[in-house]
C-alpha positions in Angstrom: 0.0 0.0 0.0 1.3 3.4 -1.0 1.2 6.3 1.5 -1.3 8.9 1.0 0.4 12.4 0.9 -2.9 14.4 0.5 -3.0 15.6 4.3 0.7 16.7 4.0 0.1 18.5 0.8 -2.9 20.3 2.3 -0.9 21.3 5.3 2.1 22.5 3.2 -0.3 24.6 1.1 -1.7 26.2 4.3 1.8 27.0 5.4 2.5 28.6 2.0 -0.6 30.7 2.1 0.1 31.9 5.7 3.6 33.0 4.6 2.1 34.9 1.7 -0.5 36.5 4.0 2.2 37.6 6.5 4.2 39.2 3.6 1.2 41.0 2.2 0.6 42.6 5.6 4.0 44.0 5.8 4.4 47.8 4.9 6.8 47.9 2.0 6.5 51.6 1.3 3.7 51.1 -1.3 0.0 51.7 -0.6 -1.6 48.3 -0.2 -5.1 47.7 1.5 -3.9 44.3 2.8 -1.6 46.2 5.3 -4.8 47.1 7.1 -6.1 43.5 7.3 -5.0 43.2 10.9 -6.7 46.4 12.1 -9.7 45.9 14.4 -12.1 48.8 15.1 -14.4 49.3 18.1 -17.8 49.6 16.3 -21.0 49.9 18.6 -19.3 47.9 21.4 -18.0 45.2 19.2 -14.6 44.7 17.6 -14.7 44.1 13.9 -12.2 44.3 11.1 -11.7 47.5 9.4 -13.0 46.4 6.2 -16.4 45.7 7.7 -17.0 49.4 8.7 -15.3 51.3 5.7 -14.3 51.0 2.1 -10.6 51.1 1.5 -9.1 52.2 -1.8 -5.8 53.3 -3.2 -5.7 57.0 -3.8 -2.0 57.1 -5.1 1.0 54.9 -4.8 1.6 56.2 -1.2 -1.8 56.9 0.0 -4.9 54.8 0.9 -8.3 56.4 1.2 -10.6 55.1 4.0 -14.2 56.0 3.7 -16.2 55.0 6.8 -19.9 53.9 6.1 -20.8 55.7 9.3 -19.1 59.1 9.6 -19.3 59.0 13.4 -16.8 56.2 13.4 -13.9 58.3 11.9 -12.2 58.8 15.3 -12.5 55.0 16.2 -11.0 54.0 12.9 -8.2 56.6 13.3 -7.5 55.2 16.8 -7.5 51.7 15.6 -4.9 52.4 12.9 -2.7 54.3 15.2 -2.9 51.5 17.9 -2.0 48.8 15.2 1.5 50.3 15.2 2.0 49.8 11.4 4.4 52.8 11.0 1.8 54.7 8.8 0.7 58.3 9.0 -3.0 59.1 9.5 -4.7 62.3 8.4 -8.5 63.1 8.8 -10.3 65.1 6.3 -13.9 65.8 5.2 -14.2 62.7 3.1 -12.8 60.3 5.7 -9.2 59.2 6.5 -6.0 59.2 4.4 -3.4 56.7 5.4 0.1 57.7 4.1 2.9 55.3 3.6 6.3 56.7 4.5 9.3 56.5 2.1 11.4 53.5 3.2 15.0 54.3 4.1 17.9 51.8 3.5 17.8 51.0 7.2 14.1 50.4 7.2 14.3 48.1 4.1 17.1 46.1 5.7 15.0 45.7 8.9 12.0 44.5 6.6 14.2 42.0 5.0 15.2 40.7 8.3 11.6 40.3 9.2 10.9 38.6 5.9 13.8 36.1 6.6 12.4 35.4 10.1 8.9 34.8 8.7 10.5 32.4 6.1 12.3 30.6 8.7 9.1 30.2 10.9 7.5 28.7 7.7 10.4 26.3 7.2 10.2 25.0 10.7 6.5 24.5 10.2 7.3 22.4 7.1 10.0 20.4 9.1 7.3 19.5 11.7 4.9 18.3 8.9 7.8 16.3 7.4 8.4 14.6 10.9 4.8 14.0 11.4 4.4 12.3 7.9 7.6 10.2 8.3 6.4 9.0 11.8 3.2 8.1 10.2 4.8 6.2 7.4 7.1 4.3 10.0 4.1 3.4 12.0 2.2 2.1 9.1 5.2 -0.1 8.2 5.4 -1.5 11.7 1.8 -2.6 11.8 2.1 -4.3 8.4 0.2 -1.9 6.2 3.1 -1.4 4.0 6.4 -3.2 3.2 10.0 -2.0 3.9 10.3 -1.1 0.1 7.1 0.9 0.2 8.4 2.8 3.4 11.5 3.8 1.6 9.7 4.8 -1.5 7.4 6.8 0.7 10.4 8.5 2.4 11.8 9.4 -1.1 8.5 10.8 -2.2 8.0 12.7 1.1 11.5 14.4 0.5 10.4 15.4 -3.0 7.3 17.0 -1.7 9.2 18.8 1.1 11.8 20.0 -1.3 9.3 21.6 -3.6 7.5 23.2 -0.7 10.7 24.8 0.5 11.4 25.8 -3.1 8.0 27.5 -3.3 8.5 29.2 0.1 12.0 30.6 -1.1 10.4 31.8 -4.3 7.8 33.8 -2.3 10.6 35.2 -0.2 12.8 36.3 -3.1 9.8 38.0 -4.9 9.0 39.9 -1.6 12.6 40.7 -1.0 13.0 42.3 -4.4 9.8 44.3 -3.8 11.2 45.7 -0.5 14.6 46.5 -1.8 13.0 48.3 -4.8 
């Protein structure tokens, strides 16, 4: 019986998606609404994501425009963005809120690349954990007689191919984001 890698592939895909989401939320000096995905606003006594109380649009390459659906929530939205500590400037005007992305300095870019590398390493660690879990499962199946010794080693080879492909994909995601940060 050959080992079923579908659970492993699903978990690796989740890790890859998580890394992509983490990278999208980083401020790389260009206006991107996804940077505000983690912002939570106090709205009528309930904490809700910013996108649930306002529309977010790109005004220019360095500015986002936030138009609250209820004008009374402008102060709450401003407070939530400042509290999120994203390193963005916030300015209120009659149409809503403008979020200005500061120009990145060389030092800031280097810090961002370090953060990118740390998030990549976290993803690699998660991949290693999944590899260990799958390998332990393969060995357990061989011990109880569900697969032969040869099938176990074929499974190990296939496992390594899947892990190598996942790591390559994570590295590609990192390289793309690093080029974006370094301009």
